[in-house]
C-alpha positions in Angstrom: 131.1 111.8 107.5 127.8 112.3 105.9 126.8 109.7 103.4 124.7 110.5 100.3 122.7 108.7 97.7 123.9 108.8 94.1 123.2 112.3 92.7 120.3 113.2 90.4 121.6 115.2 87.5 120.3 117.5 84.8 122.1 119.2 81.9 121.0 122.7 81.1 119.8 123.3 77.6 119.9 126.4 75.4 116.3 127.1 76.3 117.2 127.4 80.0 120.4 129.6 79.4 120.2 132.4 81.9 117.7 130.8 84.2 118.1 130.9 88.0 119.5 127.7 89.3 116.4 127.6 91.7 114.1 127.7 88.7 115.9 124.8 87.0 115.7 122.7 90.2 112.0 123.3 90.5 110.9 123.2 86.9 113.2 120.6 85.4 114.1 118.4 88.3 110.8 118.9 90.0 112.2 119.6 93.5 109.5 120.9 95.8 110.1 124.0 98.0 110.1 121.8 101.1 112.7 119.4 99.8 114.8 122.3 98.3 114.9 124.1 101.6 116.2 120.9 103.2 118.9 119.8 100.7 120.4 123.3 100.0 121.6 123.3 103.6 123.7 120.2 103.2 127.3 120.1 102.0 126.6 118.3 98.7 122.9 119.0 98.4 122.9 121.3 95.4 125.9 121.4 93.0 126.6 123.2 89.7 129.4 121.7 87.6 130.6 119.9 90.7 130.7 123.0 92.9 128.5 124.1 95.7 126.7 127.3 94.8 123.8 129.5 95.9 120.5 128.6 94.2 120.2 132.3 93.1 123.0 132.0 90.5 122.2 132.0 86.8 123.0 128.9 84.8 124.4 128.6 81.2 123.7 126.1 78.5 125.7 122.9 79.1 126.0 123.4 82.8 125.5 120.2 84.9 123.1 120.5 87.8 123.0 117.9 90.5 121.2 117.3 93.8 122.2 114.7 96.4 120.1 113.5 99.3 121.6 112.4 102.6 121.2 108.7 103.3 118.5 108.0 105.9 117.4 105.1 108.0 114.2 104.3 109.9 115.8 104.1 113.3 112.4 104.0 115.0 111.4 100.8 113.2 112.7 97.5 114.6 114.2 95.2 111.9 112.4 91.9 111.8 112.8 88.9 109.4 109.2 89.1 108.1 108.9 87.5 104.6 107.4 89.5 101.8 107.4 89.1 98.0 109.5 91.6 95.9 107.9 92.4 92.5 110.4 95.0 91.5 113.4 96.9 92.9 115.9 99.5 91.7 117.8 102.3 93.3 114.7 104.4 93.6 111.8 102.1 94.3 110.8 98.9 96.0 107.5 97.3 94.9 106.2 94.4 97.0 103.2 92.1 97.1 101.8 92.5 100.6 100.3 89.5 102.2 96.9 89.7 103.9 96.9 90.3 107.6 100.1 92.5 107.6 99.9 96.1 108.7 102.0 98.4 106.4 103.5 100.7 109.0 103.8 100.5 112.8 101.0 102.3 114.7 100.3 103.1 118.3 100.2 99.8 120.2 101.4 97.8 117.2 105.1 98.5 116.7 106.2 95.1 115.3 105.2 92.4 112.7 104.5 95.1 110.1 105.7 95.3 106.5 107.9 98.2 107.5 109.7 95.9 110.0 110.3 93.3 107.3 111.5 95.8 104.7 113.9 97.6 107.1 115.4 94.2 108.0 115.8 93.3 104.4 117.7 96.5 103.6 119.8 96.1 106.7 120.8 92.5 105.6 121.9 93.9 102.2 123.9 96.7 103.9 121.7 99.4 102.5 120.4 102.5 104.2 116.9 103.8 103.4 114.0 105.3 105.2 110.7 103.4 104.9 108.5 105.6 102.8 105.3 103.9 101.5 103.7 105.9 98.8 100.3 104.6 99.6 98.7 102.3 102.1 96.5 99.1 102.0 94.2 97.9 104.8 95.7 95.3 107.1 93.5 92.5 105.5 93.9 93.7 101.9 96.6 92.0 99.9 98.5 93.2 96.8 100.8 95.7 95.2 102.3 98.5 97.3 105.1 100.9 96.3 107.8 102.1 98.6 110.1 105.1 97.8 113.8 104.9 98.7 114.2 108.7 99.3 112.3 111.9 99.7 112.7 113.0 96.1 111.2 109.7 94.7 108.4 109.8 97.3 107.5 113.4 96.4 107.3 112.7 92.7 105.1 109.6 92.9 102.9 111.2 95.5 102.4 114.1 93.1 101.3 111.6 90.4 98.9 110.1 93.0 97.4 113.4 93.9 97.0 114.4 90.2 95.2 111.1 89.4 98.0 109.8 87.2 98.5 106.6 89.2 96.4 103.7 88.0 95.2 101.3 90.7 93.1 98.2 90.1 91.6 95.8 92.6 89.9 92.5 92.5 87.1 91.7 94.9 84.8 88.7 95.5 81.4 90.1 96.5 78.0 88.7 97.6 75.4 88.7 94.8 75.6 90.1 91.3 75.3 93.8 90.5 72.4 94.7 88.2 74.8 96.4 85.8 77.8 94.6 84.5 79.8 97.8 84.9 79.2 101.2 86.3 80.3 103.8 88.8 79.5 104.4 92.5 79.5 108.1 93.4 78.9 108.4 97.2 80.5 110.7 99.7 82.2 108.9 102.6 82.8 109.9 106.2 83.1 108.3 109.6 80.1 106.6 111.1 79.1 108.8 114.1 78.1 105.7 116.0 81.2 103.6 115.2 84.3 105.8 114.6 86.3 103.0 113.0 83.6 102.4 110.4 82.9 104.6 107.3 79.5 105.3 105.7 78.1 107.0 102.6 76.6 110.3 103.7 75.8 113.5 101.9 78.0 115.4 104.4 81.0 113.2 103.6 84.0 113.6 101.4 83.6 113.0 97.6 84.4 109.4 96.6 84.1 107.7 93.2 84.6 104.0 92.4 84.4 102.4 89.0 83.5 98.7 88.9 83.3 95.9 86.3 82.0 92.4 86.8 84.6 90.0 85.3 83.0 86.8 86.5 79.4 86.2 87.4 78.2 83.4 89.6 74.8 82.5 91.1 75.4 84.0 94.5 78.7 85.9 94.1 80.7 87.9 91.6 84.3 88.6 90.9 84.6 92.4 90.4 87.4 94.6 89.0 87.5 98.0 90.7 89.3 101.3 90.0 89.4 104.2 92.4 89.1 107.8 91.3 89.6 108.9 95.0 91.3 107.2 97.9 89.0 107.3 100.9 89.5 104.9 103.9 87.7 101.6 103.2 86.3 103.1 100.0 85.8 99.9 98.0 84.3 98.1 101.1 82.0 101.0 101.8 80.8 101.5 98.2 80.2 97.8 97.5 78.2 97.6 100.7 76.3 100.7 99.7 75.0 99.1 96.5 74.1 95.9 98.3 77.1 93.7 97.4 79.5 93.6 100.3 82.8 91.8 100.1 82.8 88.2 101.1 84.5 87.8 104.5 84.1 91.4 105.5 83.2 91.4 109.1 82.8 95.2 109.4 80.6 96.0 106.5 77.3 94.1 106.0 73.9 94.7 104.5 71.0 93.4 106.5 71.5 89.7 106.7 73.4 89.4 103.5 76.7 88.5 105.1 75.5 87.3 108.5 75.9 83.5 109.0 76.8 83.1 105.3 78.5 79.8 104.4 80.7 81.8 102.0 82.1 83.9 104.8 83.5 80.8 106.4 85.7 80.2 103.3 88.0 83.2 103.9 89.2 84.8 107.1 89.3 88.4 105.8 87.6 90.6 103.2 88.2 89.2 99.7 90.0 92.2 98.3 93.3 92.3 96.4 95.3 95.2 94.9 96.1 93.5 91.6 97.8 96.3 89.6 99.6 99.5 90.2 100.9 101.8 87.4 102.8 105.2 87.3 105.7 106.9 85.6 109.2 106.2 87.0 110.3 109.5 88.7 113.8 109.4 87.2 113.4 107.8 83.7 109.8 108.8 82.9 109.2 105.2 81.9 105.6 103.9 82.2 105.6 101.2 84.9 102.9 98.6 85.6 103.2 96.2 88.4 100.9 93.2 89.0 100.4 90.7 91.8 98.5 87.4 91.2 95.4 86.5 93.1 96.5 85.3 96.6 96.0 81.7 97.7 93.0 82.4 100.0 91.0 84.2 97.3 91.9 81.6 94.7 90.7 78.9 97.1 87.5 80.9 97.8 86.9 81.1 94.0 87.4 77.3 93.8 85.0 76.7 96.7 82.3 78.8 95.0 82.7 76.6 91.9 82.8 73.3 93.8 79.7 74.1 95.9 77.7 74.8 92.8 77.6 78.6 93.0 79.1 79.1 89.6 77.3 79.1 86.3 78.3 79.5 82.7 
């Protein structure tokens, strides 16, 4: 017997009296064409007043519309007891604080020891069935807040907010040197480095990329910088900070001349000093404004302490 998640419901108002059911589903519940084509074929996918109907029927004021999604699992992901910190969880979302060094999703040649493996194991232990649907990604060595949707409807809605620029994302980085301006923007198109495919560079032929930064702590040889992304290009923060001459401490891929080569500061952290500190968006079901935060991880806190102890800091 097919299992379903709890239905998502909507009560038709007088303004929608006489609308096609399809129109209500798309305009009021925000069901995409792709998702609608999928759920309307299931036994309990689309219901009107508790009965299965064609989406071409007209609705009346007071009618109760509901959609139900079939329960899914990530059968291709091996459950593993990998620890992770839960920031928030409800029936629609799981928000976690990803540790540095953890890949978000299995990739070719790396099928285990990922956040996905840990989350699938966690759900299995609770007796729950969800498909692992990360709404966005973080680099393996970047720590911080990441959002996971528990079904296709939730994933669609938050992804649409992301595309529309309605999701706020803040990062904290520790970088070499001090930018000349306390705050500003970096507008530089990004594309693959033709000589090193895994690396990105700023190039006129690249894809538009815009980063806003603000120095929140200035030290003699380093700075703590808060960053916001207007776009989401691969390695964007790392590429842009390198482009303006202030690469992230510990970043082995992006360097400027000899700035990061053989630097004592690079020995104080084993990865780029980048942390996704805050994520904000509207809850797809309640419309509530949500803001999730993750504190600075231990290695970056220790790096900051080392900068102070070694006399790099100044008032």
